[in-house]
MILUM-701556 format. One record per atom (N, C-alpha, C): residue in one letter; atom name; x, y, z; residue number from 1. Coordinates in steps of 0.2 Angstrom, whole numbers, m for minus. Layout:
BEGIN
[node "A","CA",[X,Y,Z],NUM]
...
END
This chain:
BEGIN
[node "M","N",[273,273,793],1]
[node "M","CA",[273,267,800],1]
[node "M","C",[280,268,798],1]
[node "A","N",[283,269,803],2]
[node "A","CA",[294,266,799],2]
[node "A","C",[295,263,798],2]
[node "S","N",[302,264,794],3]
[node "S","CA",[302,257,793],3]
[node "S","C",[309,254,797],3]
[node "T","N",[313,246,795],4]
[node "T","CA",[313,241,800],4]
[node "T","C",[325,249,800],4]
[node "S","N",[324,251,797],5]
[node "S","CA",[327,255,794],5]
[node "S","C",[331,261,799],5]
[node "Y","N",[324,262,800],6]
[node "Y","CA",[321,271,804],6]
[node "Y","C",[321,265,814],6]
[node "Q","N",[318,261,813],7]
[node "Q","CA",[317,258,821],7]
[node "Q","C",[326,256,822],7]
[node "A","N",[330,254,817],8]
[node "A","CA",[337,252,820],8]
[node "A","C",[339,259,823],8]
[node "F","N",[338,265,818],9]
[node "F","CA",[342,265,819],9]
[node "F","C",[339,272,827],9]
[node "E","N",[334,271,827],10]
[node "E","CA",[328,275,835],10]
[node "E","C",[334,270,843],10]
[node "T","N",[339,263,839],11]
[node "T","CA",[339,259,844],11]
[node "T","C",[346,263,849],11]
[node "A","N",[349,263,842],12]
[node "A","CA",[352,268,839],12]
[node "A","C",[355,273,841],12]
[node "I","N",[353,278,841],13]
[node "I","CA",[354,285,845],13]
[node "I","C",[350,285,847],13]
[node "A","N",[346,280,852],14]
[node "A","CA",[346,281,862],14]
[node "A","C",[351,281,866],14]
[node "D","N",[355,275,862],15]
[node "D","CA",[364,276,864],15]
[node "D","C",[367,278,868],15]
[node "A","N",[366,285,860],16]
[node "A","CA",[368,289,861],16]
[node "A","C",[367,297,867],16]
[node "E","N",[362,294,866],17]
[node "E","CA",[355,299,872],17]
[node "E","C",[359,298,879],17]
[node "R","N",[358,293,877],18]
[node "R","CA",[360,290,888],18]
[node "R","C",[368,289,889],18]
[node "L","N",[370,291,881],19]
[node "L","CA",[380,293,885],19]
[node "L","C",[380,298,890],19]
[node "L","N",[376,302,886],20]
[node "L","CA",[376,310,885],20]
[node "L","C",[369,313,893],20]
[node "V","N",[369,305,895],21]
[node "V","CA",[363,308,899],21]
[node "V","C",[370,304,904],21]
[node "L","N",[372,299,905],22]
[node "L","CA",[377,301,910],22]
[node "L","C",[384,304,911],22]
[node "F","N",[381,310,908],23]
[node "F","CA",[391,316,909],23]
[node "F","C",[383,317,911],23]
[node "D","N",[376,320,911],24]
[node "D","CA",[376,326,911],24]
[node "D","C",[376,323,920],24]
[node "K","N",[373,316,923],25]
[node "K","CA",[372,316,927],25]
[node "K","C",[380,316,932],25]
[node "L","N",[386,318,932],26]
[node "L","CA",[391,317,931],26]
[node "L","C",[394,322,936],26]
[node "P","N",[393,322,945],27]
[node "P","CA",[395,330,946],27]
[node "P","C",[401,338,941],27]
[node "K","N",[399,340,945],28]
[node "K","CA",[401,344,938],28]
[node "K","C",[408,345,938],28]
[node "P","N",[415,343,942],29]
[node "P","CA",[422,345,944],29]
[node "P","C",[425,336,940],29]
[node "E","N",[418,331,941],30]
[node "E","CA",[421,327,939],30]
[node "E","C",[419,325,929],30]
[node "Q","N",[418,328,925],31]
[node "Q","CA",[413,330,920],31]
[node "Q","C",[419,335,916],31]
[node "Q","N",[427,333,920],32]
[node "Q","CA",[432,335,917],32]
[node "Q","C",[435,329,914],32]
[node "T","N",[435,325,920],33]
[node "T","CA",[441,317,916],33]
[node "T","C",[434,310,912],33]
[node "H","N",[428,313,912],34]
[node "H","CA",[424,308,910],34]
[node "H","C",[420,310,904],34]
[node "E","N",[421,315,899],35]
[node "E","CA",[424,320,896],35]
[node "E","C",[421,312,887],35]
[node "V","N",[426,307,889],36]
[node "V","CA",[426,304,886],36]
[node "V","C",[418,301,883],36]
[node "L","N",[413,303,889],37]
[node "L","CA",[409,301,887],37]
[node "L","C",[403,307,880],37]
[node "K","N",[406,314,882],38]
[node "K","CA",[403,315,876],38]
[node "K","C",[405,313,868],38]
[node "R","N",[415,315,867],39]
[node "R","CA",[415,309,862],39]
[node "R","C",[410,304,860],39]
[node "A","N",[411,299,863],40]
[node "A","CA",[406,295,862],40]
[node "A","C",[401,293,862],40]
[node "A","N",[398,298,866],41]
[node "A","CA",[391,300,865],41]
[node "A","C",[390,304,855],41]
[node "L","N",[395,307,854],42]
[node "L","CA",[398,311,845],42]
[node "L","C",[399,304,838],42]
[node "I","N",[401,298,842],43]
[node "I","CA",[404,294,840],43]
[node "I","C",[397,290,838],43]
[node "M","N",[394,288,844],44]
[node "M","CA",[389,284,842],44]
[node "M","C",[383,286,839],44]
[node "A","N",[383,292,838],45]
[node "A","CA",[376,296,835],45]
[node "A","C",[379,296,828],45]
[node "L","N",[384,299,824],46]
[node "L","CA",[385,297,816],46]
[node "L","C",[387,290,815],46]
[node "T","N",[384,284,821],47]
[node "T","CA",[387,278,818],47]
[node "T","C",[379,275,820],47]
[node "A","N",[377,277,823],48]
[node "A","CA",[367,280,819],48]
[node "A","C",[365,277,812],48]
[node "W","N",[370,285,810],49]
[node "W","CA",[366,287,802],49]
[node "W","C",[370,286,799],49]
[node "E","N",[374,283,798],50]
[node "E","CA",[382,278,794],50]
[node "E","C",[378,272,795],50]
[node "T","N",[376,267,801],51]
[node "T","CA",[371,262,802],51]
[node "T","C",[365,263,796],51]
[node "Y","N",[361,267,797],52]
[node "Y","CA",[355,265,796],52]
[node "Y","C",[352,269,787],52]
[node "I","N",[359,273,785],53]
[node "I","CA",[357,275,777],53]
[node "I","C",[359,269,772],53]
[node "E","N",[362,266,778],54]
[node "E","CA",[369,260,772],54]
[node "E","C",[361,256,770],54]
[node "A","N",[358,254,779],55]
[node "A","CA",[352,250,776],55]
[node "A","C",[347,256,771],55]
[node "W","N",[346,260,773],56]
[node "W","CA",[339,261,769],56]
[node "W","C",[340,261,762],56]
[node "L","N",[350,263,760],57]
[node "L","CA",[349,263,754],57]
[node "L","C",[348,255,751],57]
[node "K","N",[350,250,754],58]
[node "K","CA",[350,245,754],58]
[node "K","C",[343,238,753],58]
[node "T","N",[337,243,757],59]
[node "T","CA",[328,244,754],59]
[node "T","C",[327,247,750],59]
[node "Q","N",[330,251,747],60]
[node "Q","CA",[329,257,740],60]
[node "Q","C",[331,253,733],60]
[node "I","N",[335,247,736],61]
[node "I","CA",[340,247,731],61]
[node "I","C",[333,239,729],61]
[node "A","N",[333,237,733],62]
[node "A","CA",[330,233,736],62]
[node "A","C",[321,232,730],62]
[node "K","N",[319,234,733],63]
[node "K","CA",[312,239,728],63]
[node "K","C",[315,240,722],63]
[node "K","N",[320,243,721],64]
[node "K","CA",[318,245,712],64]
[node "K","C",[320,239,709],64]
[node "L","N",[327,236,712],65]
[node "L","CA",[327,230,710],65]
[node "L","C",[325,223,706],65]
[node "A","N",[318,225,714],66]
[node "A","CA",[312,216,715],66]
[node "A","C",[309,213,710],66]
[node "A","N",[310,217,700],67]
[node "A","CA",[305,211,696],67]
[node "A","C",[311,212,692],67]
[node "V","N",[317,213,691],68]
[node "V","CA",[324,207,686],68]
[node "V","C",[329,204,696],68]
[node "K","N",[327,204,702],69]
[node "K","CA",[330,201,707],69]
[node "K","C",[332,190,700],69]
[node "G","N",[336,193,701],70]
[node "G","CA",[341,183,697],70]
[node "G","C",[339,185,689],70]
[node "S","N",[336,188,687],71]
[node "S","CA",[338,191,680],71]
[node "S","C",[349,193,680],71]
[node "F","N",[350,195,674],72]
[node "F","CA",[354,196,675],72]
[node "F","C",[357,203,676],72]
[node "A","N",[353,205,676],73]
[node "A","CA",[355,214,673],73]
[node "A","C",[351,215,683],73]
[node "G","N",[349,212,686],74]
[node "G","CA",[346,213,693],74]
[node "G","C",[352,212,695],74]
[node "D","N",[358,210,694],75]
[node "D","CA",[360,202,700],75]
[node "D","C",[367,206,699],75]
[node "Y","N",[368,208,689],76]
[node "Y","CA",[375,214,690],76]
[node "Y","C",[376,220,693],76]
[node "I","N",[367,223,694],77]
[node "I","CA",[368,229,697],77]
[node "I","C",[365,229,702],77]
[node "Q","N",[366,224,707],78]
[node "Q","CA",[365,222,714],78]
[node "Q","C",[373,221,717],78]
[node "K","N",[374,216,712],79]
[node "K","CA",[381,216,711],79]
[node "K","C",[384,226,713],79]
[node "K","N",[385,228,709],80]
[node "K","CA",[390,236,709],80]
[node "K","C",[388,238,714],80]
[node "F","N",[378,239,714],81]
[node "F","CA",[377,242,726],81]
[node "F","C",[382,236,726],81]
[node "T","N",[382,234,729],82]
[node "T","CA",[384,230,734],82]
[node "T","C",[392,231,736],82]
[node "E","N",[394,235,729],83]
[node "E","CA",[402,235,731],83]
[node "E","C",[405,240,733],83]
[node "A","N",[397,244,733],84]
[node "A","CA",[401,254,731],84]
[node "A","C",[395,253,737],84]
[node "V","N",[392,250,741],85]
[node "V","CA",[387,252,750],85]
[node "V","C",[393,250,754],85]
[node "N","N",[396,244,752],86]
[node "N","CA",[402,241,755],86]
[node "N","C",[407,247,758],86]
[node "Q","N",[408,252,749],87]
[node "Q","CA",[415,257,754],87]
[node "Q","C",[409,263,758],87]
[node "L","N",[404,259,760],88]
[node "L","CA",[403,267,761],88]
[node "L","C",[405,269,769],88]
[node "N","N",[408,272,769],89]
[node "N","CA",[413,275,776],89]
[node "N","C",[413,281,777],89]
[node "N","N",[409,283,779],90]
[node "N","CA",[410,292,781],90]
[node "N","C",[405,294,776],90]
[node "P","N",[396,291,777],91]
[node "P","CA",[391,292,771],91]
[node "P","C",[391,301,774],91]
[node "N","N",[397,309,771],92]
[node "N","CA",[394,312,766],92]
[node "N","C",[385,312,765],92]
[node "S","N",[389,319,763],93]
[node "S","CA",[382,322,757],93]
[node "S","C",[385,322,751],93]
[node "H","N",[391,319,747],94]
[node "H","CA",[394,319,741],94]
[node "H","C",[393,314,740],94]
[node "K","N",[395,308,745],95]
[node "K","CA",[396,303,744],95]
[node "K","C",[384,302,746],95]
[node "V","N",[382,299,747],96]
[node "V","CA",[374,298,748],96]
[node "V","C",[372,302,746],96]
[node "R","N",[372,307,740],97]
[node "R","CA",[369,308,734],97]
[node "R","C",[373,304,727],97]
[node "Q","N",[379,302,728],98]
[node "Q","CA",[381,300,724],98]
[node "Q","C",[379,291,722],98]
[node "L","N",[379,288,725],99]
[node "L","CA",[375,281,727],99]
[node "L","C",[368,282,728],99]
[node "S","N",[365,287,730],100]
[node "S","CA",[359,288,726],100]
[node "S","C",[355,291,718],100]
[node "Q","N",[359,293,716],101]
[node "Q","CA",[360,295,710],101]
[node "Q","C",[360,288,706],101]
[node "E","N",[366,286,709],102]
[node "E","CA",[368,282,701],102]
[node "E","C",[359,276,702],102]
[node "F","N",[357,272,710],103]
[node "F","CA",[357,268,709],103]
[node "F","C",[349,269,710],103]
[node "L","N",[347,271,711],104]
[node "L","CA",[342,275,717],104]
[node "L","C",[338,280,708],104]
[node "Q","N",[342,283,704],105]
[node "Q","CA",[340,289,704],105]
[node "Q","C",[335,294,703],105]
[node "L","N",[336,294,708],106]
[node "L","CA",[337,299,716],106]
[node "L","C",[341,306,720],106]
[node "D","N",[339,310,718],107]
[node "D","CA",[344,315,725],107]
[node "D","C",[340,315,730],107]
[node "I","N",[343,309,732],108]
[node "I","CA",[338,311,741],108]
[node "I","C",[342,315,745],108]
[node "T","N",[346,320,743],109]
[node "T","CA",[348,326,748],109]
[node "T","C",[343,331,744],109]
[node "E","N",[337,331,737],110]
[node "E","CA",[334,335,738],110]
[node "E","C",[330,337,745],110]
[node "H","N",[329,327,749],111]
[node "H","CA",[325,331,750],111]
[node "H","C",[326,332,758],111]
[node "W","N",[331,337,758],112]
[node "W","CA",[335,337,764],112]
[node "W","C",[334,339,767],112]
[node "L","N",[325,343,769],113]
[node "L","CA",[323,352,772],113]
[node "L","C",[319,349,776],113]
[node "W","N",[323,355,782],114]
[node "W","CA",[316,355,788],114]
[node "W","C",[314,363,789],114]
[node "N","N",[312,364,793],115]
[node "N","CA",[311,370,798],115]
[node "N","C",[316,373,793],115]
[node "N","N",[322,378,797],116]
[node "N","CA",[325,384,793],116]
[node "N","C",[330,380,796],116]
[node "F","N",[331,373,789],117]
[node "F","CA",[339,370,785],117]
[node "F","C",[335,367,778],117]
[node "D","N",[341,370,775],118]
[node "D","CA",[339,369,768],118]
[node "D","C",[344,365,767],118]
[node "K","N",[343,364,759],119]
[node "K","CA",[347,357,759],119]
[node "K","C",[355,360,758],119]
[node "Q","N",[359,367,755],120]
[node "Q","CA",[364,368,759],120]
[node "Q","C",[364,364,762],120]
[node "T","N",[361,368,769],121]
[node "T","CA",[365,370,777],121]
[node "T","C",[366,362,777],121]
[node "V","N",[360,357,776],122]
[node "V","CA",[361,349,777],122]
[node "V","C",[366,348,777],122]
[node "C","N",[371,347,771],123]
[node "C","CA",[375,346,768],123]
[node "C","C",[382,345,772],123]
[node "A","N",[381,353,773],124]
[node "A","CA",[387,357,777],124]
[node "A","C",[386,352,786],124]
[node "Q","N",[380,351,786],125]
[node "Q","CA",[381,352,794],125]
[node "Q","C",[383,346,793],125]
[node "L","N",[381,341,790],126]
[node "L","CA",[379,333,789],126]
[node "L","C",[392,335,789],126]
[node "N","N",[394,335,783],127]
[node "N","CA",[396,335,783],127]
[node "N","C",[406,338,791],127]
[node "K","N",[401,344,788],128]
[node "K","CA",[406,344,798],128]
[node "K","C",[407,341,801],128]
[node "Y","N",[398,336,805],129]
[node "Y","CA",[400,331,811],129]
[node "Y","C",[400,326,809],129]
[node "L","N",[403,324,802],130]
[node "L","CA",[410,315,796],130]
[node "L","C",[417,319,801],130]
[node "S","N",[415,325,802],131]
[node "S","CA",[427,327,803],131]
[node "S","C",[424,326,807],131]
[node "L","N",[421,330,810],132]
[node "L","CA",[426,332,818],132]
[node "L","C",[424,325,822],132]
[node "R","N",[418,321,819],133]
[node "R","CA",[419,314,823],133]
[node "R","C",[427,309,817],133]
[node "G","N",[431,312,813],134]
[node "G","CA",[435,311,812],134]
[node "G","C",[442,313,816],134]
[node "E","N",[442,317,818],135]
[node "E","CA",[446,320,823],135]
[node "E","C",[445,316,829],135]
[node "V","N",[438,318,829],136]
[node "V","CA",[439,315,838],136]
[node "V","C",[441,307,838],136]
[node "V","N",[441,301,833],137]
[node "V","CA",[447,296,835],137]
[node "V","C",[448,297,832],137]
[node "H","N",[452,301,829],138]
[node "H","CA",[459,299,828],138]
[node "H","C",[466,303,831],138]
[node "Q","N",[462,310,838],139]
[node "Q","CA",[465,312,838],139]
[node "Q","C",[466,311,847],139]
[node "G","N",[458,311,846],140]
[node "G","CA",[454,309,855],140]
[node "G","C",[453,315,857],140]
[node "R","N",[456,320,861],141]
[node "R","CA",[460,325,867],141]
[node "R","C",[461,329,861],141]
[node "S","N",[459,337,860],142]
[node "S","CA",[464,340,854],142]
[node "S","C",[471,342,860],142]
[node "N","N",[470,337,864],143]
[node "N","CA",[477,342,867],143]
[node "N","C",[481,338,877],143]
[node "A","N",[482,335,877],144]
[node "A","CA",[486,332,882],144]
[node "A","C",[486,335,887],144]
[node "E","N",[485,343,888],145]
[node "E","CA",[484,346,893],145]
[node "E","C",[478,345,896],145]
[node "P","N",[477,343,904],146]
[node "P","CA",[471,343,907],146]
[node "P","C",[468,348,907],146]
[node "N","N",[468,354,906],147]
[node "N","CA",[463,358,907],147]
[node "N","C",[462,363,899],147]
[node "A","N",[463,359,895],148]
[node "A","CA",[463,361,887],148]
[node "A","C",[456,360,890],148]
[node "P","N",[451,365,883],149]
[node "P","CA",[444,361,880],149]
[node "P","C",[447,358,876],149]
[node "H","N",[439,352,875],150]
[node "H","CA",[439,350,873],150]
[node "H","C",[437,347,866],150]
[node "L","N",[439,343,860],151]
[node "L","CA",[434,345,854],151]
[node "L","C",[429,342,856],151]
[node "V","N",[422,340,859],152]
[node "V","CA",[417,338,857],152]
[node "V","C",[412,343,865],152]
[node "K","N",[408,345,862],153]
[node "K","CA",[406,354,868],153]
[node "K","C",[399,348,872],153]
[node "R","N",[396,348,876],154]
[node "R","CA",[390,343,878],154]
[node "R","C",[385,346,873],154]
[node "D","N",[382,352,874],155]
[node "D","CA",[376,354,868],155]
[node "D","C",[381,353,863],155]
[node "E","N",[386,354,858],156]
[node "E","CA",[385,348,853],156]
[node "E","C",[382,345,851],156]
[node "V","N",[384,339,857],157]
[node "V","CA",[382,335,856],157]
[node "V","C",[375,334,854],157]
[node "E","N",[372,335,860],158]
[node "E","CA",[365,337,858],158]
[node "E","C",[360,339,852],158]
[node "K","N",[365,347,849],159]
[node "K","CA",[366,348,840],159]
[node "K","C",[365,342,839],159]
[node "A","N",[369,336,837],160]
[node "A","CA",[373,334,831],160]
[node "A","C",[364,326,833],160]
[node "I","N",[365,323,839],161]
[node "I","CA",[358,319,841],161]
[node "I","C",[350,321,835],161]
[node "K","N",[349,326,839],162]
[node "K","CA",[343,330,838],162]
[node "K","C",[344,333,826],162]
[node "F","N",[350,333,823],163]
[node "F","CA",[352,334,819],163]
[node "F","C",[349,328,816],163]
[node "F","N",[350,326,818],164]
[node "F","CA",[354,318,816],164]
[node "F","C",[346,312,814],164]
[node "K","N",[341,313,822],165]
[node "K","CA",[334,313,821],165]
[node "K","C",[330,314,818],165]
[node "E","N",[334,321,812],166]
[node "E","CA",[331,326,810],166]
[node "E","C",[330,320,801],166]
[node "L","N",[339,323,800],167]
[node "L","CA",[340,316,794],167]
[node "L","C",[337,312,795],167]
[node "V","N",[339,306,796],168]
[node "V","CA",[335,304,795],168]
[node "V","C",[323,300,797],168]
[node "K","N",[324,304,800],169]
[node "K","CA",[314,309,798],169]
[node "K","C",[316,307,791],169]
[node "V","N",[315,315,790],170]
[node "V","CA",[316,314,783],170]
[node "V","C",[319,310,780],170]
[node "T","N",[325,306,778],171]
[node "T","CA",[325,304,774],171]
[node "T","C",[321,295,777],171]
[node "D","N",[316,295,778],172]
[node "D","CA",[316,291,778],172]
[node "D","C",[305,290,772],172]
[node "S","N",[304,301,776],173]
[node "S","CA",[299,297,774],173]
[node "S","C",[300,301,768],173]
[node "V","N",[301,300,759],174]
[node "V","CA",[304,299,751],174]
[node "V","C",[300,290,753],174]
[node "A","N",[296,293,748],175]
[node "A","CA",[293,288,742],175]
[node "A","C",[294,287,739],175]
[node "F","N",[296,281,737],176]
[node "F","CA",[297,280,729],176]
[node "F","C",[294,277,727],176]
END
């Protein structure tokens, strides 16, 4: 059964998919002026990932601390965890690995394997998408010139959505 974190992710990633569908429904000449839909879809996909991994980490730490909840040690660990997860902006592979090792005593990135993706490929791809999101958010279009190529290609957004769906599925399947 999927976790509540996974279910929330599914709802959020569907928004990114809907934006891509809207882009695809536009006549080709209009796509150039509405490429903001691709950027928004990429941002939504990465926001879905960020929301998921924060919720997943919170769920996992709650399980770990259940036996010591309300004790000095449990409250202290919970406080430190909450501080750390609240600073988890742009949850790249390094940050997720660090948090999972420190608070869960597990490197979650070791489980990031599927099809032709190994841990290193997944981590590199995750970091690449987060970097691209940063560019999109802070630069918008790569150039104010109307005919300049866009930062976000349509097929790249589709690949990102598929990537995050697999990453979340694999992460959510890890049992403690």
